[in-house]
C-alpha positions in Angstrom: 24.6 -7.5 -13.5 26.8 -5.8 -10.9 25.6 -4.3 -7.6 27.8 -2.2 -5.4 26.8 -1.6 -1.8 28.8 1.2 -0.2 28.9 3.3 3.0 28.5 0.1 5.0 28.9 0.9 8.7 29.8 -2.7 9.5 30.0 -5.8 7.2 29.2 -8.7 9.5 29.6 -12.5 9.2 32.7 -12.7 7.1 34.1 -16.2 6.7 36.4 -18.0 4.3 34.4 -19.9 1.7 35.8 -23.2 3.0 34.2 -22.8 6.5 31.1 -25.1 6.6 30.0 -24.4 10.2 31.4 -23.0 13.4 32.0 -25.2 16.5 32.5 -24.5 20.2 34.4 -21.4 21.0 34.6 -20.4 17.3 30.8 -19.6 17.6 31.7 -16.7 19.9 33.3 -14.6 17.2 31.7 -12.7 14.3 34.3 -11.4 11.9 33.5 -7.9 10.4 34.8 -4.9 8.6 34.0 -1.3 9.6 33.3 1.3 6.9 33.1 -1.2 4.1 31.8 -2.0 0.6 30.4 -5.2 -1.0 30.2 -6.1 -4.6 27.7 -8.6 -6.0 28.2 -9.8 -9.6 25.5 -11.9 -11.3 24.0 -12.8 -8.0 27.2 -13.8 -6.1 29.5 -12.0 -3.8 32.5 -11.0 -6.0 34.5 -8.7 -3.7 34.4 -6.7 -0.5 36.7 -4.7 1.6 37.3 -1.5 3.7 36.5 1.8 2.1 40.1 2.6 1.4 40.4 -0.5 -0.8 37.5 0.3 -3.1 38.5 -0.3 -6.7 38.2 2.4 -9.3 35.4 2.2 -11.9 36.0 3.9 -15.2 39.1 5.5 -14.0 37.8 7.0 -10.8 36.2 6.0 -7.5 32.5 5.3 -7.9 31.4 6.5 -4.5 30.2 9.9 -3.7 32.0 11.4 -0.7 35.5 10.2 -1.6 38.0 13.0 -2.2 37.7 14.1 -5.8 34.8 11.9 -6.6 31.9 13.5 -8.6 28.5 13.3 -6.9 26.9 11.2 -9.7 29.7 9.4 -11.6 29.4 7.1 -14.5 30.7 3.7 -13.3 30.8 0.0 -14.2 28.1 -1.0 -11.7 24.5 -1.5 -12.7 23.1 -0.7 -9.2 24.7 1.5 -6.6 23.3 1.1 -3.1 24.1 3.5 -0.2 23.9 1.5 3.1 23.9 4.9 4.9 26.0 3.5 7.7 23.9 0.5 8.4 25.1 -3.0 8.8 25.2 -5.5 6.0 24.9 -9.2 7.0 24.0 -12.5 5.5 20.3 -13.3 5.4 19.0 -15.8 8.0 18.7 -19.4 7.2 15.8 -21.2 8.8 16.5 -25.0 8.7 13.3 -26.2 10.4 9.8 -25.1 9.4 6.3 -26.6 8.8 4.9 -23.5 7.2 2.9 -25.4 4.5 -0.4 -25.9 6.4 -4.1 -25.0 6.1 -5.9 -22.6 8.3 -4.7 -22.2 11.9 -5.1 -23.8 15.4 -5.9 -20.9 17.6 -8.6 -23.0 19.3 -5.7 -25.1 20.7 -4.1 -21.9 21.8 -7.1 -21.5 24.2 -6.6 -25.0 25.4 -2.9 -24.3 26.2 -4.0 -21.2 28.1 -6.4 -23.3 30.0 -3.5 -25.6 31.1 -3.5 -28.5 28.6 -0.1 -29.7 27.5 1.1 -30.5 24.0 0.9 -34.2 24.8 -2.7 -33.9 26.3 -3.9 -32.1 23.2 -2.4 -34.7 20.9 -3.8 -37.6 23.1 -7.3 -36.1 22.6 -6.9 -36.4 18.8 -5.9 -32.8 18.3 -2.6 -31.2 17.3 -1.0 -32.6 14.2 -4.1 -34.6 13.4 -6.3 -31.5 13.4 -4.0 -29.9 10.8 -4.1 -33.1 8.8 -7.9 -33.1 8.7 -8.0 -29.5 7.5 -5.3 -30.0 4.9 -7.1 -33.0 3.5 -10.1 -30.7 2.8 -8.0 -27.9 1.3 -7.1 -27.8 -2.5 -3.5 -27.7 -3.6 -4.0 -24.2 -5.1 -5.4 -22.9 -1.9 -2.7 -24.5 0.2 -0.1 -23.0 -2.1 -1.8 -19.5 -1.7 -1.8 -19.6 2.1 1.7 -21.0 2.3 3.3 -18.6 -0.2 2.0 -15.7 1.9 3.9 -17.1 4.9 7.0 -17.4 2.8 6.8 -13.8 1.7 6.3 -12.8 5.4 9.5 -14.5 6.5 11.4 -13.1 3.5 10.5 -9.6 4.6 11.9 -10.4 8.0 15.3 -11.3 6.5 15.1 -15.1 5.8 17.0 -16.1 2.7 16.9 -19.9 2.9 14.1 -22.1 4.3 13.6 -25.8 4.9 9.9 -26.8 4.7 8.5 -30.1 5.9 5.5 -32.1 4.9 3.8 -34.0 7.7 0.3 -32.6 7.9 -0.9 -35.0 5.2 -0.5 -38.4 6.9 -2.1 -40.0 3.9 0.0 -40.7 0.8 -1.8 -38.3 -1.6 -2.0 -35.5 1.0 1.8 -35.9 1.8 2.5 -35.7 -2.0 0.2 -32.6 -2.2 2.2 -30.9 0.5 5.5 -31.7 -1.2 4.2 -30.4 -4.6 3.2 -27.2 -2.9 6.7 -26.9 -1.5 8.1 -27.4 -5.0 5.8 -24.7 -6.4 7.0 -22.4 -3.7 10.7 -23.2 -4.5 9.9 -22.2 -8.1 8.2 -19.0 -7.1 10.6 -17.2 -4.8 14.2 -16.0 -5.0 15.3 -17.8 -1.8 16.7 -21.3 -1.3 14.0 -23.8 -0.4 14.7 -27.3 0.8 11.9 -29.9 1.0 11.7 -32.5 3.7 9.3 -35.5 3.7 7.9 -35.9 7.2 5.3 -38.6 6.6 6.2 -39.9 10.1 5.1 -36.8 11.9 2.3 -38.6 13.6 0.3 -41.8 13.1 -2.6 -41.1 10.7 -6.2 -41.4 12.1 -6.8 -44.5 10.0 -3.9 -46.2 11.8 -4.7 -45.0 15.3 -4.2 -48.4 16.9 -1.7 -49.7 14.4 1.6 -47.7 14.5 3.6 -50.5 12.8 1.0 -50.5 10.0 1.5 -46.8 9.5 5.3 -47.2 9.4 4.8 -49.8 6.7 2.7 -47.3 4.8 5.5 -44.7 5.1 8.2 -47.2 4.0 6.4 -49.2 1.3 4.1 -46.6 -0.3 4.9 -43.0 0.6 8.7 -43.1 0.3 8.8 -44.8 -3.1 6.3 -42.2 -4.4 8.2 -39.3 -3.0 11.4 -40.6 -4.4 9.9 -41.4 -7.8 8.7 -37.8 -8.2 11.9 -36.3 -6.8 9.9 -34.2 -4.3 12.2 -34.3 -1.2 15.7 -33.4 -0.3 15.5 -35.0 3.1 13.4 -37.4 5.2 12.4 -36.6 8.8 10.9 -38.7 11.6 9.3 -37.5 14.9 11.2 -39.8 17.2 9.7 -39.0 20.6 7.4 -40.1 23.4 4.0 -40.9 22.0 5.1 -40.8 18.4 7.7 -43.0 16.8 10.3 -45.2 18.4 14.0 -45.4 17.7 13.3 -48.7 15.9 10.6 -47.1 13.7 13.0 -44.2 13.0 15.9 -46.5 12.1 13.7 -48.4 9.7 12.4 -45.3 7.9 15.9 -43.8 7.7 17.3 -47.0 6.2 14.6 -47.1 3.5 15.2 -43.3 2.9 18.9 -44.0 2.5 18.1 -46.7 -0.1 16.5 -43.9 -2.1 19.4 -41.6 -1.6 17.6 -39.4 0.9 19.4 -38.2 4.1 17.7 -37.9 7.5 16.8 -34.9 9.6 15.3 -36.0 12.9 12.8 -34.5 15.4 14.2 -35.7 18.8 14.0 -35.1 22.5 11.2 -32.5 22.5 9.0 -34.4 24.9 11.4 -36.9 26.5 14.9 -38.3 26.1 13.9 -40.5 23.3 17.0 -42.1 21.8 16.3 -40.1 18.6 19.7 -38.3 18.8 21.6 -41.6 18.9 19.5 -43.0 16.1 20.0 -40.0 13.9 23.8 -40.0 14.4 24.0 -43.7 13.8 22.3 -43.2 10.4 24.2 -40.1 9.4 21.4 -37.5 9.8 22.2 -34.0 8.7 20.6 -32.6 11.8 18.8 -33.6 15.0 16.2 -31.0 16.0 14.3 -29.8 19.1 16.6 -31.2 21.9 14.7 -29.5 24.7 15.5 -32.6 26.8 19.0 -34.0 26.5 21.6 -35.5 28.7 25.3 -35.7 28.6 25.0 -38.9 26.5 23.5 -37.0 23.6 26.2 -34.4 23.8 28.9 -37.1 23.7 27.1 -38.9 20.9 27.2 -35.8 18.7 30.9 -35.1 19.0 32.6 -35.6 15.7 29.5 -36.9 14.0 28.8 -34.3 11.3 25.2 -34.0 12.6 24.1 -30.5 13.5 22.3 -30.1 16.8 19.4 -27.7 16.1 17.3 -26.1 18.8 13.9 -24.4 18.3 13.4 -21.8 21.1 10.2 -20.6 19.5 8.5 -23.9 20.5 9.8 -23.6 24.0 8.5 -20.1 24.2 5.0 -20.9 22.9 4.5 -24.2 24.8 6.2 -23.2 28.0 8.7 -26.1 27.7 12.3 -26.2 28.8 14.9 -24.5 26.6 17.7 -26.6 25.2 21.1 -26.8 26.9 22.7 -24.5 24.2 25.6 -23.3 26.3 26.5 -26.9 27.4 26.6 -28.0 23.7 28.9 -25.1 22.8 31.2 -25.7 25.9 31.5 -29.3 24.7 33.0 -28.0 21.4 29.8 -28.7 19.4 28.3 -26.6 16.7 24.7 -25.3 17.3 22.0 -24.1 14.9 18.8 -22.3 15.8 15.6 -22.4 13.7 12.0 -21.2 14.0 9.9 -24.4 13.9 7.2 -22.2 12.2 4.0 -24.3 12.5 0.4 -23.7 13.5 0.5 -25.7 16.8 3.7 -25.0 18.7 5.5 -22.1 17.1 3.3 -19.9 14.8 6.1 -17.5 13.9 9.0 -17.6 11.4 10.7 -14.5 12.7 14.4 -15.5 12.9 15.3 -12.2 14.6 13.0 -13.3 17.4 14.7 -16.7 17.4 18.0 -15.0 17.8 16.6 -13.0 20.7 15.3 -16.0 22.5 18.7 -17.7 22.0 20.2 -14.8 24.0 17.5 -14.0 26.5 16.4 -17.6 27.4 19.3 -19.8 26.4 22.0 -17.3 27.5 23.9 -17.3 24.2 26.0 -14.3 23.4 24.7 -12.2 20.4 27.6 -13.5 18.4 26.8 -17.2 19.2 23.1 -16.6 18.4 24.0 -14.8 15.1 26.2 -17.7 14.0 23.5 -20.2 15.0 21.0 -18.4 12.8 23.3 -18.0 9.8 26.2 -20.3 8.9 25.2 -23.1 11.2 21.6 -23.1 10.2 22.8 -23.1 6.6 24.7 -26.2 7.3 21.7 -27.8 9.0 19.8 -27.5 5.7 22.7 -28.3 3.3 23.1 -24.8 1.8 26.3 -23.7 3.6 28.2 -23.8 0.3 26.2 -20.8 -1.0 24.6 -19.0 2.0 25.1 -18.2 5.7 28.1 -15.9 5.5 29.8 -13.1 3.7 32.2 -15.1 1.5 33.4 -14.5 -2.1 31.5 -16.9 -4.3 28.4 -17.2 -2.1 25.1 -15.8 -3.1 24.7 -12.1 -2.5 21.7 -12.7 -0.2 22.1 -10.0 2.4 20.2 -7.8 4.8 20.9 -4.0 4.9 20.0 -2.7 8.3 19.2 0.7 9.7 22.1 2.3 11.4 22.8 0.2 14.5 25.0 0.8 17.6 26.1 -2.9 17.7 25.3 -6.4 16.6 23.8 -6.9 20.1 21.1 -4.4 19.3 19.4 -6.8 16.9 18.4 -9.4 19.6 18.2 -6.7 22.4 15.6 -4.5 20.8 14.0 -7.6 19.2 10.8 -5.9 17.9 12.3 -2.5 16.9 12.3 -2.5 13.0 15.9 -2.9 11.9 15.8 -3.9 8.3 16.1 -1.3 5.6 16.3 -3.7 2.7 16.8 -7.4 1.9 18.6 -8.4 -1.3 17.8 -11.7 -2.8 19.8 -12.7 -5.9 18.2 -14.4 -8.8 18.9 -18.1 -8.4 
């Protein structure tokens, strides 16, 4: 199966296949071609170039509009797509979501409007625990139905890879139920899905006064079951004030490593928690949130291979500080952005809006925000080998936009429809 996209106004996000992520000043550049074409063969990018370099198909150019070309030629492509001067860019990669959940939490939305903080709602037994109660009462089939609708929603907004966490179970069987739903989603949609076990998202109600007992449950019962069924790609811990300590986190990550599962850490959302250092010390793929960080965290991340990932949607929804994105980039670090799609602190998976918040609130340039939402977020979920850029050999998962004046228009006019079509290859 060969697809040829022609009449591309700008082909954006071109990188050599060997580039795994972009760091520091390199994040300020987005390589592109004007007036281009892109060929996808059997689901993977097989060639691209400027219009003048278009190969001939069956002895003549396949594109209408070229000198001497017939208006409807026979050619060697199975599908010919006219981009009509729009941009073609890699789909977004969303490396941090919690979109498998039951119901919603708009009641807590009212509490936030009334002035209660995230920590105050959690201290009253709400927040994550409310979602766990509702999920416990929801069947696996109904949970799958609700969650799949959300996945289709973000696909329509241009997301081509998504990491989904458990963490609203907080009981062994409910955590496994969530992970089985994630596996069903992965088998149902033509996007890359990565599953993360987040049993240590909060202490379950049954262990309200026994955090160490709950950590024992995660390590001795949950993790062995998750590993035995092959349900997770990664393991996460909410290492923050009022949740799990760096010592708890280190213990869980060590057990996870014994099962061959790499860490991805929630850290520094509510306080400077030590979670970044713990994650780096244990080789975590990413450390996420980072609304509150000091220079020590920046120094710790240098040369670590751990991707700092910020979630501006949570800052927007909760009225919290935004992460020090520019300082991370000035220090030569890479940076990823993700949506944190969840019912309590970021009920949206719109990565275009995440990109806009990166620019408007974090003062990233459009190029930096674009790279943070594509190649770097692909790295943060371990799919940079096949997604996140326009590179020969990568999956042909691309967005075809309306005709745009510039890349900056995407975050600038952040609610003006800009997608004409999203292409997801068969995986």
